[in-house]
N, C-alpha and C positions, 0 to 999 in steps of 0.2 A: 503494500500500499504506500502510497506517495506522502509526503509530510506537507502539510500545509507551511509555506514560508511565512514567517511573521510579517506584519505590515510595519511600514516604516515608523509609525507612531509606537508601536510596540518595541521595536529595535531601541528607539531613543528612552524609552522608559527603561529598559534593561541596563544601557550603558549610563545612565544616570543613578542607577539604584544598586542596592545590594540584595541578594537574592537569598530567599530562606525559605526551606522547605518546614511547613509546620503540620503537625499531626493533630487534628481536631477530633476530641471524642465526646459522643455526647451518651448520658446514660437515659434510658427511656425505661422509668418504673412501669407507669399504668396510663391509660388514656380513658376520659371519662366521657360518654355519650349522652347528653339530654334526652328526653322523651321526645323531643322535637324533630331528633334526627333519624331519618328511614333506615334502619338496619335490620335487614332479614335475620331470623334463626341461624340460617343454612350458610351465612357469610363468614367469610375470612379476612381477617384486617392484618396489614404490616404497616409497619413505620419506615420510612424512608429519609433517609438525610443525603441531600442531593446537592452537588457543586459543581457548574458546567456539565460536562458531560460523565461526571462521576457521581456513583451511588452506591450506598450501602445501605444494605436493606434488612428488617429484622425476619424472622420466621414468620410464617402466616400465623396466625392466634384467632380461636373461637370465641366470640363475645360472651360475656358472661351476663345474664339477665340480674338486674339489682332490685330483689325484691324489699329491701329495707326501706328504699326510696319511696316506692308506692307508686312510680308515676312512669313506668316502663322504660326507665334508664339503663343502659349497659355500660360496663367497662372492660377493658382490656388490660391483662396483666402482660407485660413483655419481661421485664428486669432484664433487658439486653442493652449493650454498649454497640454504637454505631460509631464507625471510624472513617475519616478521610485524611488525606493527604493533600495541602494545598501549597502552591508556590503564590508567595506574597514578596511584593517588592517594596523595599525601605529606600526612600529618597535619601541620598547622599548630603543632599542641601537642608532640606527640611527637618530630616530625624523621622519621618511619620511613614506610615505604611499605605499603599496605595488599597483604596476600598474594594472589597469584593463582598458577593452576596451569596448566601447558601439558602436551603428551603429544608425544612422538616415538612415532610409530607404524611399523610394518613391515607392509605388506599384500603379499598375493600374488593373482594371478589368471590363469586358465588362458588360455593363447593360443587364440583362436578358430580353428578350422579350417574 
C-alpha cells in the first residue's frame, strides 16, 4: 500500500515541533442508560475509544435491566481499559502541544439469531 505524503503544512509543523508518542488509557467501568434510550434486551453494547483511523474497543456486553430504578433503565458493566497511542507535536517556540481530538463512542448491535 502506498503511503500518503504529508502536506506542506504538516511538514512545517513537524519541523518546528518536538514529536511525542503518548499512550492514552481510559478505564470504562460502567455505562448507564436511562429509560428513554431504546435498547433491546437482545442487544450487545461495546465502548470504543477512537482517534483518527485508530480504535480501541471493549468486548461486546449484554445490558442489565435495572429493576431498582423502576423506570426500565439499563446499565452495562465493562471494567475494561481502552488504550490508544497518539503522536503529539509540541511547539519549540511556544512550548504548547498541538490540539487533537478523540471520541468515546458507545455502540449497539443486535445479537445474531
